[in-house]
N, CA, C and O atoms as CSV, one atom per row, in Angstrom:
chain,resi,resn,atom,element,x,y,z
A,1,MET,N,N,69.852,39.953,-32.742
A,1,MET,CA,C,69.066,38.624,-32.501
A,1,MET,C,C,69.908,38.398,-30.867
A,1,MET,O,O,71.119,38.433,-31.082
A,2,ARG,N,N,69.674,38.229,-29.671
A,2,ARG,CA,C,70.123,37.815,-28.509
A,2,ARG,C,C,70.417,36.257,-28.393
A,2,ARG,O,O,69.604,35.390,-28.713
A,3,LEU,N,N,71.622,36.035,-27.918
A,3,LEU,CA,C,71.546,34.410,-27.845
A,3,LEU,C,C,71.652,34.739,-25.833
A,3,LEU,O,O,72.313,35.527,-25.158
A,4,ALA,N,N,70.444,33.472,-25.433
A,4,ALA,CA,C,70.181,33.938,-24.320
A,4,ALA,C,C,70.945,33.155,-23.216
A,4,ALA,O,O,70.580,33.106,-22.042
A,5,LYS,N,N,72.319,32.400,-23.853
A,5,LYS,CA,C,73.482,31.791,-23.173
A,5,LYS,C,C,73.910,33.328,-22.474
A,5,LYS,O,O,73.858,33.713,-21.305
A,6,VAL,N,N,74.300,33.931,-23.587
A,6,VAL,CA,C,75.147,35.046,-23.290
A,6,VAL,C,C,74.456,35.899,-22.244
A,6,VAL,O,O,75.143,36.307,-21.308
A,7,SER,N,N,73.199,36.206,-22.302
A,7,SER,CA,C,72.344,37.376,-21.462
A,7,SER,C,C,72.348,36.087,-20.023
A,7,SER,O,O,72.661,36.653,-18.975
A,8,HIS,N,N,72.148,34.999,-19.885
A,8,HIS,CA,C,72.225,34.613,-18.645
A,8,HIS,C,C,73.038,33.200,-18.489
A,8,HIS,O,O,72.507,32.220,-17.966
A,9,GLY,N,N,74.408,33.188,-19.003
A,9,GLY,CA,C,75.101,31.778,-18.841
A,9,GLY,C,C,76.695,32.119,-18.100
A,9,GLY,O,O,77.807,31.602,-18.206
A,10,HIS,N,N,76.122,33.280,-17.307
A,10,HIS,CA,C,77.734,33.883,-16.768
A,10,HIS,C,C,77.629,32.690,-15.766
A,10,HIS,O,O,76.788,31.794,-15.691
A,11,THR,N,N,78.987,33.012,-14.854
A,11,THR,CA,C,79.361,32.187,-13.867
A,11,THR,C,C,78.392,33.223,-12.462
A,11,THR,O,O,77.421,33.902,-12.797
A,12,PHE,N,N,78.818,33.172,-11.105
A,12,PHE,CA,C,78.315,33.152,-10.059
A,12,PHE,C,C,79.019,34.736,-9.977
A,12,PHE,O,O,78.262,35.706,-10.026
A,13,LYS,N,N,80.463,34.927,-9.852
A,13,LYS,CA,C,80.758,36.160,-9.822
A,13,LYS,C,C,80.658,37.428,-10.689
A,13,LYS,O,O,80.682,38.607,-10.338
A,14,LYS,N,N,80.533,36.855,-11.968
A,14,LYS,CA,C,80.490,37.546,-12.978
A,14,LYS,C,C,78.841,38.095,-12.999
A,14,LYS,O,O,78.617,39.280,-13.245
A,15,ARG,N,N,77.736,37.147,-12.723
A,15,ARG,CA,C,76.250,37.608,-12.109
A,15,ARG,C,C,76.329,38.849,-11.613
A,15,ARG,O,O,75.851,39.931,-11.953
A,16,MET,N,N,77.441,38.267,-10.224
A,16,MET,CA,C,76.918,39.350,-9.333
A,16,MET,C,C,77.613,41.047,-9.940
A,16,MET,O,O,77.215,42.160,-9.598
A,17,LEU,N,N,78.493,40.780,-10.702
A,17,LEU,CA,C,79.306,41.990,-11.572
A,17,LEU,C,C,78.186,42.640,-12.277
A,17,LEU,O,O,78.144,43.865,-12.161
A,18,LEU,N,N,77.231,42.050,-13.013
A,18,LEU,CA,C,76.360,42.811,-13.784
A,18,LEU,C,C,75.196,43.138,-13.068
A,18,LEU,O,O,74.350,43.806,-13.662
A,19,ARG,N,N,74.955,42.737,-11.708
A,19,ARG,CA,C,74.095,42.995,-10.971
A,19,ARG,C,C,74.768,44.229,-10.211
A,19,ARG,O,O,73.980,45.036,-9.718
A,20,PHE,N,N,75.563,44.367,-10.124
A,20,PHE,CA,C,76.559,45.502,-9.385
A,20,PHE,C,C,76.023,46.574,-10.348
A,20,PHE,O,O,75.241,47.479,-10.053
A,21,ILE,N,N,76.592,46.314,-11.591
A,21,ILE,CA,C,76.030,47.381,-12.762
A,21,ILE,C,C,75.156,48.011,-13.227
A,21,ILE,O,O,75.136,49.154,-13.682
A,22,ARG,N,N,73.962,46.819,-13.056
A,22,ARG,CA,C,72.488,47.173,-12.942
A,22,ARG,C,C,72.009,47.936,-11.840
A,22,ARG,O,O,71.075,48.726,-11.978
A,23,LEU,N,N,72.676,47.722,-10.588
A,23,LEU,CA,C,72.375,48.856,-9.501
A,23,LEU,C,C,72.727,50.025,-9.419
A,23,LEU,O,O,71.957,50.878,-8.978
A,24,VAL,N,N,73.774,50.266,-9.764
A,24,VAL,CA,C,74.678,51.676,-9.761
A,24,VAL,C,C,73.937,52.287,-10.803
A,24,VAL,O,O,73.150,53.195,-10.537
A,25,SER,N,N,74.147,51.791,-12.233
A,25,SER,CA,C,73.581,52.482,-13.315
A,25,SER,C,C,72.255,52.842,-13.445
A,25,SER,O,O,71.803,53.886,-13.915
A,26,ARG,N,N,71.519,51.643,-12.870
A,26,ARG,CA,C,69.681,51.377,-13.178
A,26,ARG,C,C,69.777,51.935,-14.282
A,26,ARG,O,O,69.580,53.063,-14.733
A,27,LYS,N,N,70.281,50.481,-14.831
A,27,LYS,CA,C,70.236,50.524,-16.640
A,27,LYS,C,C,71.059,48.706,-16.857
A,27,LYS,O,O,71.862,48.050,-16.193
A,28,GLU,N,N,70.453,48.531,-17.881
A,28,GLU,CA,C,70.830,47.157,-18.342
A,28,GLU,C,C,72.080,47.404,-18.553
A,28,GLU,O,O,72.391,48.519,-18.973
A,29,PRO,N,N,72.938,46.547,-18.339
A,29,PRO,CA,C,74.320,46.501,-18.969
A,29,PRO,C,C,74.652,45.967,-20.559
A,29,PRO,O,O,74.500,44.795,-20.903
A,30,PRO,N,N,75.051,46.863,-21.299
A,30,PRO,CA,C,75.130,46.579,-22.958
A,30,PRO,C,C,75.510,45.239,-22.959
A,30,PRO,O,O,76.194,44.605,-22.156
A,31,ASP,N,N,74.935,44.902,-24.023
A,31,ASP,CA,C,74.978,43.455,-24.984
A,31,ASP,C,C,76.784,43.329,-24.999
A,31,ASP,O,O,77.189,42.241,-24.590
A,32,VAL,N,N,77.650,44.132,-25.343
A,32,VAL,CA,C,79.042,44.078,-25.394
A,32,VAL,C,C,79.803,43.549,-24.171
A,32,VAL,O,O,80.694,42.700,-24.157
A,33,VAL,N,N,79.060,44.489,-22.758
A,33,VAL,CA,C,79.682,43.677,-21.276
A,33,VAL,C,C,79.468,42.457,-21.341
A,33,VAL,O,O,80.468,41.740,-21.372
A,34,LYS,N,N,78.249,41.870,-21.379
A,34,LYS,CA,C,77.673,40.848,-21.367
A,34,LYS,C,C,78.454,39.296,-21.855
A,34,LYS,O,O,78.587,38.179,-21.356
A,35,THR,N,N,78.877,40.027,-23.187
A,35,THR,CA,C,79.723,39.357,-24.037
A,35,THR,C,C,80.595,38.737,-23.802
A,35,THR,O,O,80.754,37.519,-23.719
A,36,LEU,N,N,81.722,40.223,-23.584
A,36,LEU,CA,C,83.088,40.101,-23.117
A,36,LEU,C,C,83.308,39.407,-21.851
A,36,LEU,O,O,84.345,38.769,-21.668
A,37,LEU,N,N,81.975,39.536,-20.568
A,37,LEU,CA,C,82.250,38.352,-19.336
A,37,LEU,C,C,82.043,37.057,-19.832
A,37,LEU,O,O,82.753,36.098,-19.530
A,38,TYR,N,N,80.898,37.008,-20.733
A,38,TYR,CA,C,80.688,35.462,-21.413
A,38,TYR,C,C,81.936,34.798,-21.484
A,38,TYR,O,O,82.273,33.869,-20.750
A,39,ARG,N,N,82.586,35.282,-22.354
A,39,ARG,CA,C,83.789,34.014,-22.962
A,39,ARG,C,C,84.908,35.227,-22.688
A,39,ARG,O,O,85.057,36.014,-23.623
A,40,PRO,N,N,85.640,35.425,-21.583
A,40,PRO,CA,C,86.407,36.344,-21.851
A,40,PRO,C,C,87.773,35.680,-22.269
A,40,PRO,O,O,88.572,36.436,-22.822
A,41,GLU,N,N,88.113,34.503,-22.100
A,41,GLU,CA,C,89.190,34.063,-23.171
A,41,GLU,C,C,89.352,33.987,-24.442
A,41,GLU,O,O,90.381,33.833,-25.101
A,42,PHE,N,N,88.056,34.126,-24.814
A,42,PHE,CA,C,87.877,34.403,-26.448
A,42,PHE,C,C,87.552,36.014,-27.121
A,42,PHE,O,O,87.989,36.560,-28.133
A,43,TYR,N,N,86.548,36.490,-26.021
A,43,TYR,CA,C,86.055,37.478,-26.686
A,43,TYR,C,C,86.462,38.916,-25.376
A,43,TYR,O,O,86.608,40.088,-25.719
A,44,GLY,N,N,86.550,38.513,-24.198
A,44,GLY,CA,C,87.238,39.690,-23.617
A,44,GLY,C,C,88.971,40.112,-23.696
A,44,GLY,O,O,89.140,41.319,-23.870
A,45,LYS,N,N,89.806,39.573,-23.630
A,45,LYS,CA,C,91.292,39.920,-23.715
A,45,LYS,C,C,91.481,39.853,-25.130
A,45,LYS,O,O,92.215,40.780,-25.474
A,46,PRO,N,N,91.166,39.227,-25.978
A,46,PRO,CA,C,91.557,39.059,-27.552
A,46,PRO,C,C,90.876,40.456,-28.285
A,46,PRO,O,O,91.421,41.249,-29.053
A,47,PHE,N,N,89.698,40.451,-27.835
A,47,PHE,CA,C,88.656,41.592,-28.540
A,47,PHE,C,C,89.134,43.038,-28.076
A,47,PHE,O,O,89.317,44.023,-28.791
A,48,SER,N,N,89.329,42.887,-26.354
A,48,SER,CA,C,89.721,44.353,-26.140
A,48,SER,C,C,91.221,44.614,-26.407
A,48,SER,O,O,91.533,45.805,-26.390
A,49,HIS,N,N,92.225,43.707,-26.655
A,49,HIS,CA,C,93.652,43.857,-27.149
A,49,HIS,C,C,93.389,45.011,-28.804
A,49,HIS,O,O,93.841,46.105,-29.144
A,50,LEU,N,N,92.598,44.181,-29.329
A,50,LEU,CA,C,92.697,44.762,-30.643
A,50,LEU,C,C,91.462,46.277,-31.040
A,50,LEU,O,O,91.431,47.103,-31.952
A,51,LEU,N,N,90.797,46.085,-30.101
A,51,LEU,CA,C,90.183,47.657,-29.615
A,51,LEU,C,C,90.993,48.508,-29.457
A,51,LEU,O,O,91.211,49.457,-30.211
A,52,GLN,N,N,91.635,48.196,-28.236
A,52,GLN,CA,C,92.732,49.185,-27.874
A,52,GLN,C,C,93.958,49.708,-29.180
A,52,GLN,O,O,94.342,50.846,-29.452
A,53,ILE,N,N,94.272,48.609,-29.688
A,53,ILE,CA,C,95.421,48.750,-30.750
A,53,ILE,C,C,94.628,49.647,-32.159
A,53,ILE,O,O,95.345,50.210,-32.986
A,54,ALA,N,N,92.975,49.678,-32.283
A,54,ALA,CA,C,92.476,50.573,-33.259
A,54,ALA,C,C,92.124,51.920,-32.608
A,54,ALA,O,O,92.011,52.950,-33.274
A,55,LEU,N,N,92.012,51.885,-31.724
A,55,LEU,CA,C,91.181,52.839,-31.172
A,55,LEU,C,C,92.521,53.785,-29.995
A,55,LEU,O,O,92.174,54.710,-29.261
A,56,ARG,N,N,93.625,53.398,-30.061
A,56,ARG,CA,C,94.267,53.787,-29.262
A,56,ARG,C,C,96.261,53.604,-29.605
A,56,ARG,O,O,97.201,54.071,-28.962
A,57,GLY,N,N,96.251,52.688,-30.937
A,57,GLY,CA,C,97.033,52.597,-31.571
A,57,GLY,C,C,98.014,53.671,-32.258
A,57,GLY,O,O,97.450,54.754,-32.419
A,58,PRO,N,N,99.069,53.640,-32.608
A,58,PRO,CA,C,99.661,54.810,-34.031
A,58,PRO,C,C,98.414,55.048,-34.855
A,58,PRO,O,O,97.640,54.095,-34.947
A,59,SER,N,N,98.120,56.120,-35.436
A,59,SER,CA,C,97.343,56.271,-36.443
A,59,SER,C,C,97.874,57.656,-37.066
A,59,SER,O,O,98.730,58.367,-36.541
A,60,TYR,N,N,97.229,57.905,-38.249
A,60,TYR,CA,C,97.038,59.572,-38.362
A,60,TYR,C,C,96.066,59.650,-37.865
A,60,TYR,O,O,96.315,60.310,-36.856
A,61,TRP,N,N,95.043,59.418,-37.865
A,61,TRP,CA,C,93.979,60.300,-36.754
A,61,TRP,C,C,93.927,59.834,-35.620
A,61,TRP,O,O,94.084,58.713,-35.136
A,62,THR,N,N,93.600,61.184,-35.105
A,62,THR,CA,C,93.726,61.390,-33.356
A,62,THR,C,C,92.706,60.512,-32.630
A,62,THR,O,O,91.652,60.121,-33.131
A,63,VAL,N,N,93.046,60.302,-31.650
A,63,VAL,CA,C,91.925,59.234,-30.595
A,63,VAL,C,C,90.671,59.704,-30.763
A,63,VAL,O,O,89.715,58.932,-30.681
A,64,GLY,N,N,90.503,61.084,-31.031
A,64,GLY,CA,C,89.281,61.730,-30.823
A,64,GLY,C,C,88.260,61.763,-32.247
A,64,GLY,O,O,87.043,61.905,-32.370
A,65,GLU,N,N,88.954,61.636,-32.869
A,65,GLU,CA,C,88.529,61.243,-34.838
A,65,GLU,C,C,88.216,59.687,-34.672
A,65,GLU,O,O,87.270,59.132,-35.233
A,66,ARG,N,N,88.972,59.165,-33.977
A,66,ARG,CA,C,88.460,57.303,-34.177
A,66,ARG,C,C,87.681,57.073,-32.811
A,66,ARG,O,O,87.196,55.963,-32.595
A,67,GLU,N,N,87.592,57.790,-32.167
A,67,GLU,CA,C,86.122,57.411,-31.345
A,67,GLU,C,C,84.583,58.128,-31.821
A,67,GLU,O,O,83.513,57.616,-31.489
A,68,LEU,N,N,84.664,59.194,-32.520
A,68,LEU,CA,C,84.135,59.795,-33.228
A,68,LEU,C,C,83.533,58.628,-34.508
A,68,LEU,O,O,82.383,58.190,-34.502
A,69,PHE,N,N,84.496,58.298,-35.466
A,69,PHE,CA,C,84.005,57.218,-36.344
A,69,PHE,C,C,83.530,56.193,-35.546
A,69,PHE,O,O,82.433,55.729,-35.857
A,70,ALA,N,N,84.153,55.697,-34.507
A,70,ALA,CA,C,83.246,54.692,-33.788
A,70,ALA,C,C,81.423,55.175,-33.251
A,70,ALA,O,O,80.540,54.358,-32.988
A,71,ALA,N,N,81.365,55.826,-33.235
A,71,ALA,CA,C,80.353,56.993,-32.321
A,71,ALA,C,C,79.566,56.463,-33.642
A,71,ALA,O,O,78.779,55.549,-33.395
A,72,MET,N,N,79.654,56.960,-35.282
A,72,MET,CA,C,79.248,57.321,-36.308
A,72,MET,C,C,78.805,55.971,-36.351
A,72,MET,O,O,77.686,55.650,-35.952
A,73,THR,N,N,79.789,55.011,-36.904
A,73,THR,CA,C,79.597,53.394,-36.722
A,73,THR,C,C,78.168,52.880,-36.068
A,73,THR,O,O,77.110,52.690,-36.668
A,74,ALA,N,N,78.354,52.769,-35.136
A,74,ALA,CA,C,77.401,52.714,-33.732
A,74,ALA,C,C,75.878,53.421,-34.461
A,74,ALA,O,O,75.054,52.649,-34.950
A,75,LYS,N,N,75.656,54.792,-34.465
A,75,LYS,CA,C,74.607,55.176,-34.864
A,75,LYS,C,C,74.086,54.785,-35.986
A,75,LYS,O,O,72.883,54.631,-36.196
A,76,ILE,N,N,74.879,54.628,-36.667
A,76,ILE,CA,C,74.242,54.207,-38.708
A,76,ILE,C,C,73.544,52.700,-38.542
A,76,ILE,O,O,72.477,52.275,-38.984
A,77,GLU,N,N,74.471,52.125,-37.806
A,77,GLU,CA,C,74.565,50.502,-37.333
A,77,GLU,C,C,72.945,50.242,-36.181
A,77,GLU,O,O,72.180,49.278,-36.155
A,78,ALA,N,N,72.924,51.278,-35.527
A,78,ALA,CA,C,71.533,51.197,-34.792
A,78,ALA,C,C,71.963,50.556,-33.717
A,78,ALA,O,O,71.207,49.701,-33.255
A,79,CYS,N,N,73.316,50.808,-33.028
A,79,CYS,CA,C,74.165,50.078,-31.764
A,79,CYS,C,C,74.050,51.170,-30.774
A,79,CYS,O,O,74.226,52.361,-31.029
A,80,HIS,N,N,73.686,50.578,-29.415
A,80,HIS,CA,C,73.860,51.737,-28.627
A,80,HIS,C,C,75.513,51.515,-28.334
A,80,HIS,O,O,76.012,50.406,-28.145
A,81,PHE,N,N,76.469,53.144,-28.333
A,81,PHE,CA,C,77.663,52.919,-28.165
A,81,PHE,C,C,77.913,53.456,-26.519
A,81,PHE,O,O,79.029,53.374,-26.006
């Protein structure tokens, strides 16, 4: 389920960034990017910080193994990675 607000509720500056991403990649930006840009104070910085810790912080697993876990989880959940 997509929320229309997350797809279309961005500020002018962020809409221009999303338009640039579409132009350069010739694809629609992933929903996660739209969500991070929609509410950066909630989703952007805190969420990105947690991802950085999970994927790059101290661990018994290598960065590559953690990326593989994330890719497999995305595949199982039918998410675009």
